[in-house]
N, C-alpha and C positions, 0 to 999 in steps of 0.2 A: 225244362226251361231255364236251366242254370245260365246266368249271364244275360237273361232276357228281362228287361224292365216290364213291369205290369202297369197297365193303365186302365182305370175304371171310368167308362164313358157314360155320360148323361146325354141323351139325344133329344133335341128340341125339334118338333115337327115330324109328322108321320106320312109325308108325301113320297113321291117316287124316288127322289134323290136320297132321302133317308133310308128307304128300303134297300137301295143298292149298297149304301155304305154299311148298314148293319149286316146285311146278308154276306158281304165280303169279309167283315171282321170275324164272323163265326165259322168261316170256311177252314177246314183243316189244310195246313200248308207245311211243306218241308222247309221252305226258305224263310220262314218268319223270323224276325229279329226282335219281337216283342210279344207279350201276352196281352190280349185285349179282352176286357170283360164288359159286357153290356150291363151297366149297373142300374140305369133308370131311363124311362121313356116318358116324355111329356107331350101331351096333345091337347086339343080343345075339349076333349072329354076323356074320362077314364076308360070308357068302353073302346074308344078308338085306339088308345094306347095298348089296351089288352089285346085287341084284335091284331094290332101291328106286331107285337112281340110273338104272339101265337103263330103268325104266318111266316115271319122272316127270321126269327131266332127261337124256335119252339123249345129248345133245351135250356134257354136262358131263364134265370130266376130274377130277372130285372124287376125293380119296383115300377109300377105304372101309375102315372098321375094325370089328372084332368086339367092341370095348369102347368105352365112353364116355371113359375116361381118355385114350385115344390121341388123341381129338379135342381135349380140353383141352390136351394137351401139344404139339399140332401148331403149330409156330411160324408157319405160313402162315395160320392162322385168326385173324381179328380179333374176331369176335363169335360167341357160341354161341346158337343157337335151341333152346329146350328144349320138346319136344313129347311128353314122357313122361306117363304117368298122374299125376294130381294129387299123390298121396302122395310121389312121387319128386322133385318140383320143388325143395323146399328143399335137399336134398343136392346135386342137380345144379347149382343156382345157386352154392352154397358152393364146390363143386369147381372150377367154371369161374372164379369170382372168384379163388380161390387161385392159379390159373395166370395171373392178370392179364388175363383175357378180359372183354370187354363181354358183356352178357347181354340177350336178349329171351326172356322166359319166358311160356309160355301161361297163360291164365286157367284156374282161379283160381291166382293167383301162388303161394300156399301153402295149406295146409289151414286155417290160422287166423292171426290177427293176430300172435301171439307168434312164430310161425315167420318171418313176413315181416319183423318187426322185426330178428330175428337176421340175416337175409339183407341187409337194407339197411345195417345196422351194418357188416357185412363189406365191402360195396361202397363205403361211405363211407371206410373205412380204406384200401382198395386204390385208391381214386380212379377206379373204372371206371364206365361207363354201365350202367344196368340199368333195365328197364321191364317191366311186365306187358303181355302181348300181347292186350289187349282190342281187337281189330282193328276192331270195329264203330264205335267212337268216331272212327276216322280216315276213314271213308267220306265221300265228298262229300255223300251224302244226310244223314247225321247232322250234318255241319257246317252245311249249308244249313238244316236244320230248326231248329237252335238259333238261327240268325239270324232266321228267320221268327217264332219264338215270343218270343225275348227282346229282340232288337234292333228288328226291324220291328213287333213286337207286333200281328201281323195278326189274332190272335184275342183281343186285349185281355188282360185279367188272367186268368191261368191259375187254374182252380178245381180240376180233378181230372185225374188220369191213370190210365187203365186199361191194363194190359199183361199178357200171358200168354205163356208158352212151354211148350207141352206136346208130348211125343212119345209115341207108343204103342209100348211094348215088351212082348214076351212074357216077362216077368221069370221066370215059373215055369220056363221052358225054358232059361234061362241058367245056366251053372255058377256055383257060389258064388265062383269065382275071377274072374268078370267084373268089370271095373272099374266097371260100372254098379251092381252090387249088393254088392260087397265093401266092408265098412265100413272096413277097414284101408287101402283105396285111395282113400278119400274118396267112396265111392259115394253114390247118391241124386240127387234132382232139383235140390236147391238150388245146389250148387257147379257142377254141369254145365250146368243150364239157368236156374235162378232168378237167377243173376248178371246175365243179360241184361235181364229185366224190372226188376231193381233199377237197372241202369245207365240204362235209358230213363227210369225214374221220377225218379232223382236229377238227370239232365241237363235234364229238362223242367219240373220243379217249382221249380228254382232256377237262376239264371244264374251261380252260382259253383260251384267244385269244391274238393275237398281241405279244408284248414284254414280257408279263407275262406267255405265254404258254411254255410248254416244247418243246425242239427242237428234232424232230425225226431224225434218220438216214434214208436216202432215197436211195433206190435201184430202178433202172428203166431200161426199154428197149423200143425202138421205132422201128416200121416198117416204113421205109422211101421209098416213091415213088415220083419221080419228085420233090425232095427237101422238100416235106412236110411229116409230120407223118400221116399215115393213120390209125395207131393203136399205142397206148401207154399203157404200164403197169407199175404201180408203187407199191412199197412195202414200207410202212412207219413202221419203227421199233423204239419203245420207249425203250431204254436200261434199264432205272430204273424200269419200270413197266412190261416190256416184252410185252406190247400191240403191235398189228400189224394191219395195214390197207392195204388191197389189193384193189387197185383202178385202173380202166381201162377205156379207151375210144377207140372208133372205128368209122371209116367212112364206114366200109364194112358190118356191121351187126347191126341189131336193138336190143336194150336191151329188156329184158323181162319186163312186167309191174311191177313185183316185182323187183326193181332195187337195193335194198340194204338189208343187213342183219347185225345185231349187235348181237354178241354173248357175253353173260356174265355168271358169275358163278351161277346165279339163274334163267336164262332164255334167251330167244332170242326175238328180235324185227325185223320184216320185214317192209320195207317202199315200198309203191307202188304208181303209178300214171301214167298219160299219157307220162311222161318224167321225167328224173332225176332232171330237174329244176322245175318241176311242180308236187310236191307230193300232193296226195289227201287223203292218209290213211296210218296209221301204226298200226301194230298188235303185241301185246305182248303175248308170249307163255311162261308161267312160267315152269321151269323145274320140272318134276315129278308131274304136276298138270294140267291135260288136261282140267278140268272144269274151270280153272282160266284164260283161254284165254280171252283177252280183246281187242276190236277194237276201235281205235280212228279215226273217220272219220271227214273230214273238207270240207265244201262246202262254196263257196262265189261267188258273181257275177264276171264275167270277169275272168281275169287271176290272179289278186292279186298284180299288180304293185303299187297300191295305198297305200299298207302298207308301203313301203319304202318312197313313196312321202309324206305321212302323217308324218313319222318320221323326214324327212328332214325339213318340214315346222315347226314342233315343235322345232327342234334344232336351226333353223335360228331365230325364234321368241325369243329364249332364248339366243341369241348372241353367240352361239357355232359355232366353225369352223370345228368340227369333230363329228361323230356319234359313240356312244359307241358300237353298234352292228357291225359296219363296220368301225373301226378307221383306220387311215392312216397306222399304223404299221402292221395291219393285211393285208392290201393290199400289202404292201412291202414284208411281210413274204411269201405270196402265190406266188407273182411274182418271188421271189428269189428261191423258191422251183421249179417252172416251168423253170426258167433259168437253173438250175442244170440238170433237166430232159432233156432239149433240148441239153445242152452241151454234156451230156453223150450219148444221143441217135442220135444226128446228125441233128435235125431239127433247122437249124440256119436261122435267118432273116438278110437281108442286114443291118437293123438298129442296129444289135448287134455289128457291127464293127465301132468303134470310130476312126475317122480320126485325 
């Protein structure tokens, strides 16, 4: 591992997303650019933490704790990965930062832009690295697709992007405490799924991110049931270029495997995979040239969470506090967009109201 930085991870939360993350970090890989050590696991009980590490990282010697605070206080932990439900992200970030830990926090980073600003202010004062874990942006497919569209311009001028992320849930059978339908936990389709179509739309309609990106006009509508959005539709319109993005999310119907389509002056690209967050292939269809069809397929072990983890390790080793693929201002931009969608559509969280 010469030349590879080492990062010791403390993991907060033992749900599905944390299991994917930890499982990916312990996979043997030839292309790794960092060494990752699962140093500590924090859960609501020590037994849950022990069961988690035994199942997903059986060769790890990670410390197991029945509280999150013990992970923050562990001197052997360099960085905290936060995989808790959305509503707990803000406080977990602030607690980790207060202990001088670097942070990788699952998407959505917080429930709204105001909360994210508070967290970034704390990280800035403490001088620690922090990033929203929107792992899809770091996949080789996503990186290659942006080059094909923006640098190589293989479909010419982009006109429209369609993208959907839908999953079919039996919401009526879920308890009111479920994170999917509990408004106090940030339930609904937008923050859980809609953030991915928004991500694809922003990345493919513009070659810039964060504060350098163009600001689209956003039109939107939501279907509200029991205070949460079960479906959201968004239209992004870029006045200067005329480009449009039609982006949707739903908890009532499942997306087609081909979940996105990019239309340009010289051709079309479709993106597909088992989910909008997990792309596996994109296909280029040149206009008026059926023989020029080209498929770009990507395979890798596990899910691919290690790409963002490697990037974080490299940034921390270089004494950076932000990552260029997912900088703070990009997180704030996406949250502000979603804040506006919710304000217009009616999906409001208790945390939106400042006393």
